[in-house]
C-alpha positions as CSV (number, residue, x, y, z in Angstrom):
1,X,-109.8,57.6,21.6
2,X,-107.8,54.4,20.3
3,X,-108.6,51.1,19.1
4,X,-109.1,48.5,21.4
5,X,-109.5,45.2,19.5
6,X,-110.7,43.9,16.2
7,X,-114.6,43.0,16.1
8,X,-115.7,41.5,13.9
9,X,-115.2,40.7,10.1
10,X,-117.4,40.2,7.4
11,X,-117.4,38.0,4.0
12,X,-119.2,37.4,1.4
13,X,-120.0,33.8,0.2
14,X,-120.6,32.2,-3.4
15,X,-122.1,28.6,-1.5
16,X,-123.1,29.9,2.3
17,X,-123.9,26.6,3.2
18,X,-120.2,24.9,2.4
19,X,-118.7,27.8,3.8
20,X,-120.7,27.3,7.1
21,X,-119.9,24.1,7.0
22,X,-116.4,24.9,7.1
23,X,-116.0,27.6,9.7
24,X,-118.6,25.7,12.1
25,X,-117.3,21.8,11.8
26,X,-113.3,22.3,10.7
27,X,-112.8,25.3,12.6
28,X,-114.9,24.6,15.5
29,X,-116.6,28.3,15.7
30,X,-120.2,28.6,17.0
31,X,-123.4,29.8,14.8
32,X,-124.4,32.3,17.5
33,X,-127.3,34.0,15.0
34,X,-128.7,33.2,11.6
35,X,-130.8,34.9,9.0
36,X,-132.0,32.2,6.4
37,X,-134.2,34.8,4.6
38,X,-131.3,37.4,3.6
39,X,-128.5,34.5,4.8
40,X,-126.1,35.5,7.5
41,X,-124.8,33.3,9.7
42,X,-123.1,34.9,12.5
43,X,-120.0,32.9,14.4
44,X,-117.7,33.0,17.2
45,X,-115.0,31.8,18.7
46,X,-116.3,33.2,22.2
47,X,-119.7,33.1,22.5
48,X,-119.8,34.0,26.0
49,X,-117.7,37.1,25.4
50,X,-118.3,38.1,21.9
51,X,-121.6,37.6,19.6
52,X,-119.6,37.4,16.8
53,X,-116.1,37.5,15.2
54,X,-117.0,36.0,11.6
55,X,-120.4,37.0,9.7
56,X,-121.0,35.2,6.2
57,X,-123.0,36.2,3.8
58,X,-124.2,35.4,0.0
59,X,-122.8,38.1,-2.2
60,X,-119.8,37.3,-3.5
61,X,-119.2,38.8,-7.2
62,X,-115.7,38.3,-8.0
63,X,-113.8,35.3,-9.0
64,X,-112.1,32.9,-6.9
65,X,-108.6,33.8,-6.5
66,X,-108.8,37.3,-7.1
67,X,-107.3,39.2,-3.9
68,X,-109.5,41.1,-2.1
69,X,-108.4,39.7,2.3
70,X,-104.8,39.6,2.8
71,X,-106.0,36.9,5.8
72,X,-107.7,36.6,8.7
73,X,-105.9,35.2,12.0
74,X,-107.2,32.9,15.0
75,X,-105.4,32.8,18.1
76,X,-105.3,29.7,19.3
77,X,-104.5,28.6,23.4
78,X,-101.4,26.4,22.4
79,X,-99.2,24.2,20.4
80,X,-101.6,21.2,20.7
81,X,-104.7,22.9,19.5
82,X,-102.3,24.0,16.2
83,X,-101.3,20.1,15.9
84,X,-105.1,19.3,16.4
85,X,-105.8,22.1,14.0
86,X,-103.4,21.0,11.3
87,X,-104.9,17.3,11.5
88,X,-108.5,18.7,10.5
89,X,-107.4,21.0,8.1
90,X,-105.7,18.3,6.5
91,X,-108.7,15.5,6.8
92,X,-111.1,18.3,5.5
93,X,-108.8,18.8,2.2
94,X,-108.0,22.7,2.8
95,X,-105.3,24.0,1.2
96,X,-102.3,24.5,3.3
97,X,-100.2,27.4,2.6
98,X,-98.1,26.9,5.2
99,X,-96.6,25.6,8.6
100,X,-95.0,28.3,10.4
101,X,-92.8,30.3,12.9
102,X,-92.7,33.7,13.1
103,X,-90.4,32.9,16.3
104,X,-92.8,35.3,18.4
105,X,-96.1,32.8,17.1
106,X,-96.3,29.5,15.7
107,X,-98.8,29.5,12.8
108,X,-100.9,27.3,9.9
109,X,-101.4,29.7,6.5
110,X,-104.4,27.9,4.9
111,X,-107.4,28.7,2.6
112,X,-111.1,28.0,3.3
113,X,-113.7,26.1,0.6
114,X,-114.2,30.0,-1.1
115,X,-109.8,30.3,-1.2
116,X,-109.5,33.1,1.2
117,X,-106.4,33.2,3.4
118,X,-106.7,32.6,6.9
119,X,-104.4,31.9,9.9
120,X,-104.4,29.6,13.2
121,X,-101.5,30.7,15.1
122,X,-100.5,30.8,18.8
123,X,-98.1,32.9,20.2
124,X,-94.9,31.7,22.1
125,X,-94.5,34.5,24.4
126,X,-90.9,34.9,22.6
127,X,-89.8,38.7,21.3
128,X,-88.3,38.0,18.2
129,X,-87.7,41.0,15.5
130,X,-89.7,40.6,12.4
131,X,-90.4,39.8,9.8
132,X,-89.2,36.4,10.8
133,X,-90.3,33.5,8.8
134,X,-89.6,29.7,8.6
135,X,-90.8,26.6,8.0
136,X,-91.7,24.3,10.9
137,X,-92.8,20.6,11.8
138,X,-95.5,20.3,14.4
139,X,-95.9,16.5,14.6
140,X,-93.7,16.1,17.5
141,X,-94.3,16.1,21.0
142,X,-95.1,19.6,22.5
143,X,-91.8,20.0,23.8
144,X,-90.1,19.2,20.3
145,X,-91.6,21.6,18.6
146,X,-90.8,24.4,21.2
147,X,-87.2,22.9,21.0
148,X,-87.1,23.4,17.3
149,X,-88.5,26.5,17.3
150,X,-85.8,28.0,19.5
151,X,-83.7,26.6,17.4
152,X,-84.9,27.5,14.4
153,X,-84.4,31.4,15.8
154,X,-81.0,30.8,17.1
155,X,-79.9,29.7,13.4
156,X,-81.0,33.4,12.3
157,X,-81.7,34.1,8.7
158,X,-85.4,35.2,9.4
159,X,-86.7,35.1,6.0
160,X,-86.5,31.6,4.6
């Protein structure tokens, strides 16, 4: 017996329509089901495989800024996807907390409209001891970003 993977998580929301729009339009998740009568929205990044990975529900009863969720992380398929997400997040006006390399992954940390901390990341396939965190620029070509990642790893000083 053992846990295979995280199946889904749920968030209580103040403004369900705004949250649904963000996760559907900005992050590109698919609404797989919903029940407007009770206000549940089910979303998936892989609807052909997983009915939902995120459930949005009304009923947030703590003020924004209350620390309930450390982070919710979404894996993407490459540097190009990270670059596209960065553009979409900037265009939407999301608060971006950092664009970093962990050596073994490149990630963007940001907040949804209600201040929940999220991450989109791509696994590099490199074995880098953790913790390792350095700011990285994703604006170059894929080759430039990968070369910068390797240079930052080689420099050492694992946390900036």
